[in-house]
BAMISE-278150 format. One line per field, with one value per residue: residue number from 0; chain; x, y, z of N, C-alpha, C in turn; residue in one letter. Coordinates in nm, 2 decimals, decimal comma, always signed. Layout:
REM BAMISE-278150
pos = NUM;...
unit = A;...
n_xx = X;...
n_yy = Y;...
n_zz = Z;...
ca_xx = X;...
ca_yy = Y;...
ca_zz = Z;...
c_xx = X;...
c_yy = Y;...
c_zz = Z;...
code = A;...
This chain:
REM BAMISE-278150
pos = 0;1;2;3;4;5;6;7;8;9;10;11;12;13;14;15;16;17;18;19;20;21;22;23;24;25;26;27;28;29;30;31;32;33;34;35;36;37;38;39;40;41;42;43;44;45;46;47;48;49;50;51;52;53;54;55;56;57;58;59;60;61;62;63;64;65;66;67;68;69;70;71;72;73;74;75;76;77;78;79;80;81;82;83;84;85;86;87;88;89;90;91;92;93;94;95;96;97;98;99;100;101;102;103;104;105;106;107;108;109;110;111;112;113;114;115;116;117;118;119;120;121;122;123;124;125;126;127;128;129;130;131;132;133;134;135;136;137;138;139;140;141;142;143;144;145;146;147;148;149;150;151;152;153;154;155;156;157;158;159;160;161;162;163;164;165;166;167;168
unit = A;A;A;A;A;A;A;A;A;A;A;A;A;A;A;A;A;A;A;A;A;A;A;A;A;A;A;A;A;A;A;A;A;A;A;A;A;A;A;A;A;A;A;A;A;A;A;A;A;A;A;A;A;A;A;A;A;A;A;A;A;A;A;A;A;A;A;A;A;A;A;A;A;A;A;A;A;A;A;A;A;A;A;A;A;A;A;A;A;A;A;A;A;A;A;A;A;A;A;A;A;A;A;A;A;A;A;A;A;A;A;A;A;A;A;A;A;A;A;A;A;A;A;A;A;A;A;A;A;A;A;A;A;A;A;A;A;A;A;A;A;A;A;A;A;A;A;A;A;A;A;A;A;A;A;A;A;A;A;A;A;A;A;A;A;A;A;A;A
n_xx = +21,53;+21,42;+21,36;+21,15;+20,96;+20,91;+20,83;+20,61;+20,45;+20,24;+20,09;+20,00;+19,85;+19,65;+19,53;+19,44;+19,28;+19,08;+18,96;+18,87;+18,69;+18,50;+18,41;+18,31;+18,10;+17,94;+17,88;+17,75;+17,51;+17,41;+17,46;+17,52;+17,66;+17,80;+17,99;+18,15;+18,22;+18,45;+18,65;+18,65;+18,72;+18,97;+19,13;+19,12;+19,25;+19,50;+19,56;+19,68;+19,96;+20,07;+19,98;+20,13;+20,38;+20,34;+20,31;+20,56;+20,71;+20,61;+20,68;+20,80;+20,63;+20,40;+20,49;+20,51;+20,23;+20,15;+20,30;+20,19;+19,95;+19,74;+19,66;+19,53;+19,25;+19,11;+19,17;+19,05;+18,78;+18,73;+18,75;+18,54;+18,32;+18,34;+18,30;+18,02;+17,92;+18,07;+17,99;+17,71;+17,72;+17,83;+17,63;+17,41;+17,23;+17,38;+17,26;+17,28;+17,23;+16,89;+16,84;+17,03;+16,96;+16,70;+16,77;+16,89;+16,68;+16,51;+16,67;+16,68;+16,43;+16,17;+16,13;+15,86;+15,74;+15,87;+15,79;+15,54;+15,63;+15,82;+15,67;+15,59;+15,53;+15,58;+15,66;+15,76;+15,98;+16,14;+16,18;+16,31;+16,55;+16,65;+16,69;+16,90;+17,09;+17,11;+17,08;+16,77;+16,54;+16,27;+16,00;+16,03;+16,28;+16,55;+16,70;+16,95;+17,03;+17,02;+17,22;+17,44;+17,49;+17,54;+17,76;+17,76;+17,67;+17,39;+17,25;+17,30;+17,15;+16,90;+16,88;+16,88;+16,63;+16,45;+16,18;+16,21;+16,25;+16,04;+16,16;+16,23;+16,11
n_yy = -8,24;-8,43;-8,63;-8,50;-8,48;-8,76;-8,85;-8,69;-8,61;-8,78;-8,86;-8,61;-8,52;-8,72;-8,67;-8,39;-8,43;-8,59;-8,41;-8,22;-8,37;-8,45;-8,19;-8,10;-8,28;-8,21;-7,94;-7,99;-8,12;-7,91;-7,89;-7,73;-7,50;-7,26;-7,35;-7,51;-7,38;-7,19;-7,35;-7,56;-7,42;-7,30;-7,51;-7,69;-7,55;-7,54;-7,80;-7,83;-7,80;-8,03;-8,21;-8,14;-8,21;-8,49;-8,55;-8,49;-8,68;-8,91;-8,89;-9,05;-9,28;-9,13;-9,03;-9,27;-9,34;-9,14;-9,20;-9,45;-9,37;-9,40;-9,20;-9,01;-9,06;-9,06;-8,79;-8,64;-8,73;-8,62;-8,35;-8,32;-8,38;-8,17;-7,93;-7,88;-7,79;-7,56;-7,40;-7,38;-7,24;-7,00;-6,91;-6,85;-6,58;-6,34;-6,34;-6,44;-6,56;-6,61;-6,49;-6,28;-6,13;-6,06;-5,90;-5,69;-5,57;-5,50;-5,31;-5,11;-5,01;-4,77;-4,64;-4,61;-4,81;-5,03;-5,05;-5,21;-5,47;-5,50;-5,49;-5,25;-4,89;-4,64;-4,40;-4,50;-4,64;-4,44;-4,29;-4,48;-4,51;-4,25;-4,23;-4,40;-4,24;-4,18;-3,99;-3,91;-3,79;-3,82;-4,06;-4,14;-4,20;-4,43;-4,73;-4,77;-4,51;-4,39;-4,54;-4,48;-4,21;-4,24;-4,39;-4,67;-5,02;-5,09;-5,33;-5,38;-5,19;-5,28;-5,53;-5,44;-5,31;-5,52;-5,72;-5,87;-6,21;-6,42;-6,57;-6,92;-7,18
n_zz = +11,50;+11,33;+11,51;+11,65;+11,45;+11,39;+11,64;+11,72;+11,50;+11,38;+11,62;+11,71;+11,48;+11,48;+11,74;+11,71;+11,49;+11,60;+11,78;+11,60;+11,46;+11,65;+11,74;+11,49;+11,44;+11,65;+11,59;+11,34;+11,43;+11,57;+11,85;+12,13;+11,99;+12,05;+12,23;+12,07;+11,83;+11,79;+11,89;+11,70;+11,46;+11,52;+11,62;+11,41;+11,22;+11,35;+11,32;+11,08;+11,11;+11,25;+11,06;+10,84;+10,95;+10,97;+10,69;+10,61;+10,75;+10,63;+10,36;+10,16;+10,13;+10,04;+9,79;+9,66;+9,65;+9,47;+9,24;+9,18;+9,12;+9,30;+9,47;+9,33;+9,26;+9,52;+9,60;+9,39;+9,42;+9,68;+9,62;+9,44;+9,60;+9,78;+9,62;+9,55;+9,80;+9,84;+9,62;+9,66;+9,90;+9,81;+9,64;+9,79;+9,95;+10,16;+10,41;+10,67;+11,01;+11,12;+11,37;+11,39;+11,17;+11,25;+11,47;+11,34;+11,20;+11,42;+11,56;+11,38;+11,37;+11,45;+11,78;+11,85;+11,69;+11,78;+12,04;+12,10;+12,06;+12,25;+12,47;+12,59;+12,63;+12,38;+12,50;+12,75;+12,66;+12,56;+12,80;+12,96;+12,82;+12,83;+13,11;+13,14;+13,05;+12,77;+12,48;+12,36;+12,14;+12,04;+12,02;+11,77;+11,71;+11,64;+11,77;+11,66;+11,59;+11,85;+11,97;+11,82;+11,88;+12,14;+12,16;+12,20;+12,13;+11,93;+11,97;+12,24;+12,36;+12,28;+12,42;+12,68;+12,69;+12,65;+12,78;+13,10;+13,16;+13,36;+13,65;+13,66;+13,87
ca_xx = +21,40;+21,37;+21,30;+21,03;+20,86;+20,87;+20,76;+20,48;+20,37;+20,12;+20,00;+19,93;+19,76;+19,54;+19,46;+19,37;+19,17;+18,96;+18,90;+18,80;+18,58;+18,39;+18,35;+18,24;+17,98;+17,86;+17,83;+17,65;+17,38;+17,38;+17,46;+17,61;+17,75;+17,89;+18,10;+18,24;+18,26;+18,59;+18,74;+18,66;+18,79;+19,12;+19,21;+19,13;+19,36;+19,62;+19,58;+19,77;+20,10;+20,10;+19,95;+20,26;+20,49;+20,30;+20,34;+20,71;+20,75;+20,57;+20,69;+20,83;+20,50;+20,32;+20,54;+20,46;+20,09;+20,15;+20,36;+20,10;+19,82;+19,63;+19,62;+19,45;+19,10;+19,06;+19,18;+18,94;+18,66;+18,72;+18,72;+18,41;+18,22;+18,34;+18,26;+17,88;+17,90;+18,12;+17,91;+17,59;+17,75;+17,85;+17,51;+17,31;+17,25;+17,46;+17,17;+17,32;+17,13;+16,77;+16,85;+17,11;+16,87;+16,59;+16,83;+16,91;+16,55;+16,46;+16,75;+16,65;+16,29;+16,15;+16,09;+15,72;+15,71;+15,93;+15,73;+15,45;+15,71;+15,89;+15,56;+15,61;+15,48;+15,69;+15,71;+15,83;+16,11;+16,22;+16,21;+16,41;+16,68;+16,70;+16,73;+17,03;+17,19;+17,12;+17,01;+16,66;+16,45;+16,13;+15,98;+16,05;+16,42;+16,58;+16,81;+17,08;+17,06;+17,06;+17,34;+17,55;+17,51;+17,59;+17,89;+17,73;+17,61;+17,24;+17,21;+17,31;+17,03;+16,78;+16,88;+16,84;+16,49;+16,37;+16,12;+16,28;+16,17;+16,02;+16,25;+16,16;+16,15
ca_yy = -8,21;-8,56;-8,70;-8,43;-8,52;-8,90;-8,87;-8,61;-8,58;-8,86;-8,85;-8,48;-8,53;-8,80;-8,60;-8,28;-8,48;-8,63;-8,29;-8,16;-8,46;-8,44;-8,06;-8,09;-8,35;-8,13;-7,83;-8,04;-8,14;-7,79;-7,92;-7,63;-7,44;-7,16;-7,42;-7,58;-7,31;-7,14;-7,47;-7,63;-7,34;-7,28;-7,64;-7,75;-7,47;-7,59;-7,94;-7,82;-7,81;-8,17;-8,27;-8,11;-8,30;-8,62;-8,56;-8,49;-8,81;-9,02;-8,84;-9,16;-9,35;-9,04;-9,03;-9,40;-9,32;-9,05;-9,28;-9,56;-9,30;-9,43;-9,09;-8,92;-9,08;-9,01;-8,65;-8,59;-8,75;-8,52;-8,22;-8,33;-8,37;-8,04;-7,82;-7,84;-7,71;-7,42;-7,33;-7,35;-7,13;-6,87;-6,87;-6,80;-6,44;-6,33;-6,29;-6,48;-6,64;-6,54;-6,41;-6,16;-6,05;-6,00;-5,80;-5,57;-5,51;-5,44;-5,19;-5,00;-4,97;-4,66;-4,68;-4,62;-4,94;-5,13;-5,06;-5,32;-5,59;-5,50;-5,48;-5,12;-4,78;-4,56;-4,31;-4,57;-4,67;-4,31;-4,26;-4,58;-4,48;-4,13;-4,26;-4,47;-4,14;-4,17;-3,88;-3,95;-3,68;-3,86;-4,20;-4,17;-4,23;-4,57;-4,77;-4,75;-4,37;-4,36;-4,61;-4,41;-4,09;-4,27;-4,47;-4,81;-5,10;-5,09;-5,46;-5,37;-5,11;-5,36;-5,62;-5,37;-5,28;-5,64;-5,75;-5,97;-6,34;-6,46;-6,68;-7,05;-7,24
ca_zz = +11,42;+11,28;+11,63;+11,68;+11,35;+11,41;+11,77;+11,74;+11,38;+11,37;+11,73;+11,71;+11,38;+11,53;+11,84;+11,66;+11,40;+11,68;+11,83;+11,49;+11,42;+11,76;+11,73;+11,37;+11,46;+11,74;+11,51;+11,24;+11,49;+11,64;+11,99;+12,19;+11,89;+12,11;+12,29;+11,97;+11,70;+11,79;+11,91;+11,57;+11,36;+11,55;+11,63;+11,28;+11,16;+11,41;+11,27;+10,96;+11,15;+11,26;+10,93;+10,76;+11,00;+10,93;+10,55;+10,60;+10,80;+10,54;+10,23;+10,06;+10,09;+9,97;+9,66;+9,61;+9,61;+9,35;+9,13;+9,15;+9,09;+9,39;+9,54;+9,24;+9,27;+9,65;+9,60;+9,30;+9,49;+9,79;+9,56;+9,38;+9,71;+9,84;+9,53;+9,56;+9,92;+9,82;+9,52;+9,73;+10,00;+9,74;+9,57;+9,89;+10,00;+10,28;+10,52;+10,80;+11,09;+11,14;+11,49;+11,36;+11,07;+11,33;+11,55;+11,25;+11,17;+11,54;+11,59;+11,28;+11,38;+11,54;+11,91;+11,85;+11,63;+11,86;+12,17;+12,13;+12,06;+12,38;+12,57;+12,66;+12,55;+12,32;+12,60;+12,84;+12,60;+12,56;+12,94;+13,01;+12,75;+12,89;+13,24;+13,12;+13,00;+12,63;+12,42;+12,27;+12,12;+12,03;+12,00;+11,63;+11,70;+11,63;+11,86;+11,59;+11,61;+11,99;+12,00;+11,75;+11,95;+12,28;+12,16;+12,24;+12,03;+11,93;+12,03;+12,39;+12,40;+12,27;+12,52;+12,80;+12,68;+12,64;+12,91;+13,17;+13,17;+13,50;+13,69;+13,67;+14,00
c_xx = +21,34;+21,30;+21,16;+20,92;+20,81;+20,80;+20,62;+20,40;+20,24;+20,03;+19,93;+19,82;+19,63;+19,46;+19,38;+19,26;+19,05;+18,89;+18,82;+18,68;+18,47;+18,33;+18,27;+18,11;+17,88;+17,80;+17,73;+17,51;+17,34;+17,37;+17,57;+17,71;+17,84;+18,01;+18,20;+18,29;+18,40;+18,68;+18,76;+18,74;+18,94;+19,19;+19,22;+19,24;+19,50;+19,66;+19,67;+19,91;+20,14;+20,08;+20,08;+20,37;+20,46;+20,34;+20,49;+20,76;+20,72;+20,58;+20,72;+20,71;+20,41;+20,36;+20,50;+20,32;+20,07;+20,19;+20,26;+19,96;+19,71;+19,58;+19,52;+19,30;+19,05;+19,06;+19,07;+18,81;+18,63;+18,68;+18,58;+18,30;+18,22;+18,29;+18,12;+17,85;+17,95;+18,04;+17,78;+17,61;+17,77;+17,72;+17,41;+17,34;+17,32;+17,38;+17,21;+17,21;+17,01;+16,77;+16,92;+17,03;+16,76;+16,65;+16,85;+16,78;+16,50;+16,54;+16,73;+16,51;+16,28;+16,10;+15,94;+15,67;+15,76;+15,86;+15,64;+15,53;+15,78;+15,80;+15,58;+15,55;+15,60;+15,75;+15,80;+15,97;+16,20;+16,27;+16,32;+16,55;+16,74;+16,75;+16,87;+17,13;+17,20;+17,03;+16,90;+16,57;+16,31;+16,12;+16,00;+16,20;+16,44;+16,69;+16,94;+17,12;+17,10;+17,19;+17,46;+17,59;+17,57;+17,72;+17,87;+17,68;+17,45;+17,19;+17,21;+17,19;+16,91;+16,77;+16,84;+16,69;+16,40;+16,31;+16,20;+16,19;+16,15;+16,11;+16,17;+16,21;+16,23
c_yy = -8,34;-8,63;-8,63;-8,48;-8,67;-8,92;-8,81;-8,59;-8,65;-8,86;-8,72;-8,47;-8,60;-8,72;-8,48;-8,32;-8,52;-8,51;-8,22;-8,24;-8,44;-8,30;-8,04;-8,16;-8,27;-8,01;-7,88;-8,06;-8,02;-7,81;-7,82;-7,56;-7,34;-7,23;-7,48;-7,50;-7,27;-7,26;-7,54;-7,55;-7,33;-7,41;-7,71;-7,67;-7,52;-7,73;-7,94;-7,84;-7,96;-8,25;-8,26;-8,20;-8,44;-8,65;-8,57;-8,63;-8,92;-8,98;-8,95;-9,24;-9,26;-9,04;-9,16;-9,40;-9,24;-9,13;-9,39;-9,50;-9,34;-9,31;-9,00;-8,93;-9,03;-8,85;-8,59;-8,61;-8,65;-8,39;-8,21;-8,32;-8,23;-7,92;-7,78;-7,75;-7,57;-7,34;-7,29;-7,24;-6,99;-6,82;-6,81;-6,65;-6,44;-6,28;-6,33;-6,55;-6,55;-6,45;-6,28;-6,07;-5,99;-5,88;-5,67;-5,50;-5,44;-5,31;-5,08;-4,95;-4,85;-4,71;-4,70;-4,76;-5,05;-5,16;-5,18;-5,46;-5,61;-5,49;-5,36;-5,01;-4,71;-4,46;-4,38;-4,61;-4,55;-4,28;-4,35;-4,55;-4,35;-4,15;-4,33;-4,37;-4,13;-4,06;-3,93;-3,83;-3,72;-4,01;-4,24;-4,21;-4,39;-4,61;-4,76;-4,60;-4,34;-4,42;-4,53;-4,28;-4,12;-4,35;-4,61;-4,89;-5,10;-5,22;-5,45;-5,29;-5,20;-5,46;-5,56;-5,34;-5,40;-5,67;-5,87;-6,10;-6,37;-6,58;-6,81;-7,12;-7,37
c_zz = +11,38;+11,39;+11,66;+11,58;+11,37;+11,54;+11,78;+11,62;+11,37;+11,49;+11,74;+11,60;+11,42;+11,64;+11,79;+11,56;+11,49;+11,74;+11,72;+11,45;+11,52;+11,75;+11,60;+11,38;+11,55;+11,67;+11,41;+11,31;+11,58;+11,79;+12,05;+12,10;+11,95;+12,17;+12,19;+11,85;+11,70;+11,81;+11,77;+11,47;+11,40;+11,56;+11,50;+11,20;+11,22;+11,36;+11,14;+10,99;+11,17;+11,13;+10,84;+10,81;+10,96;+10,78;+10,53;+10,64;+10,70;+10,40;+10,12;+10,03;+10,01;+9,82;+9,59;+9,57;+9,48;+9,23;+9,08;+9,11;+9,18;+9,47;+9,46;+9,26;+9,41;+9,65;+9,51;+9,36;+9,60;+9,73;+9,51;+9,49;+9,77;+9,75;+9,55;+9,69;+9,91;+9,73;+9,59;+9,83;+9,93;+9,67;+9,67;+9,92;+10,13;+10,40;+10,66;+10,88;+11,11;+11,26;+11,46;+11,26;+11,15;+11,41;+11,46;+11,23;+11,30;+11,58;+11,50;+11,29;+11,47;+11,67;+11,92;+11,79;+11,71;+11,99;+12,19;+12,13;+12,19;+12,50;+12,66;+12,57;+12,49;+12,42;+12,71;+12,79;+12,60;+12,70;+12,99;+12,94;+12,81;+13,03;+13,24;+13,07;+12,85;+12,58;+12,32;+12,26;+12,12;+12,02;+11,85;+11,61;+11,69;+11,73;+11,79;+11,61;+11,75;+12,02;+11,94;+11,83;+12,09;+12,28;+12,21;+12,12;+12,04;+11,99;+12,18;+12,43;+12,39;+12,38;+12,66;+12,81;+12,68;+12,78;+12,97;+13,18;+13,32;+13,53;+13,71;+13,80;+13,98
code = X;X;X;X;X;X;X;X;X;X;X;X;X;X;X;X;X;X;X;X;X;X;X;X;X;X;X;X;X;X;X;X;X;X;X;X;X;X;X;X;X;X;X;X;X;X;X;X;X;X;X;X;X;X;X;X;X;X;X;X;X;X;X;X;X;X;X;X;X;X;X;X;X;X;X;X;X;X;X;X;X;X;X;X;X;X;X;X;X;X;X;X;X;X;X;X;X;X;X;X;X;X;X;X;X;X;X;X;X;X;X;X;X;X;X;X;X;X;X;X;X;X;X;X;X;X;X;X;X;X;X;X;X;X;X;X;X;X;X;X;X;X;X;X;X;X;X;X;X;X;X;X;X;X;X;X;X;X;X;X;X;X;X;X;X;X;X;X;X
């Protein structure tokens, strides 16, 4: 076990820290968030294991930092920097991303209200949903209602009804 800790603790900590740093920077600048989000969350969580091994390996120097009180100021500074972000996050409404909020509004709208946005007539939307096998009584129905009775997600129905973009050459 001691060999494992000495051989892999610090290198794994370094490797996973670099992955966490690169993915964190990519997320900060919103560069390909879908590619980096899960990677950042899971591998940053996995970083805790080699970090624990690294601490175990370097326990005596860590105790020295504690005795000399040189660890206290960096830890307090880190906490002081982190607290405003946490407080700000807790104070905000839980609205989420604008895209998800818009999706919620659109799937709760009546088909008659949704039709102009989707560049179709209310009757066309009803006909298209019926042709796909969904039970729709009138254009006053909502995609949430249709989805609930059909056992599908409302967002799937909305995506099917959206006009197709022309292909770019």
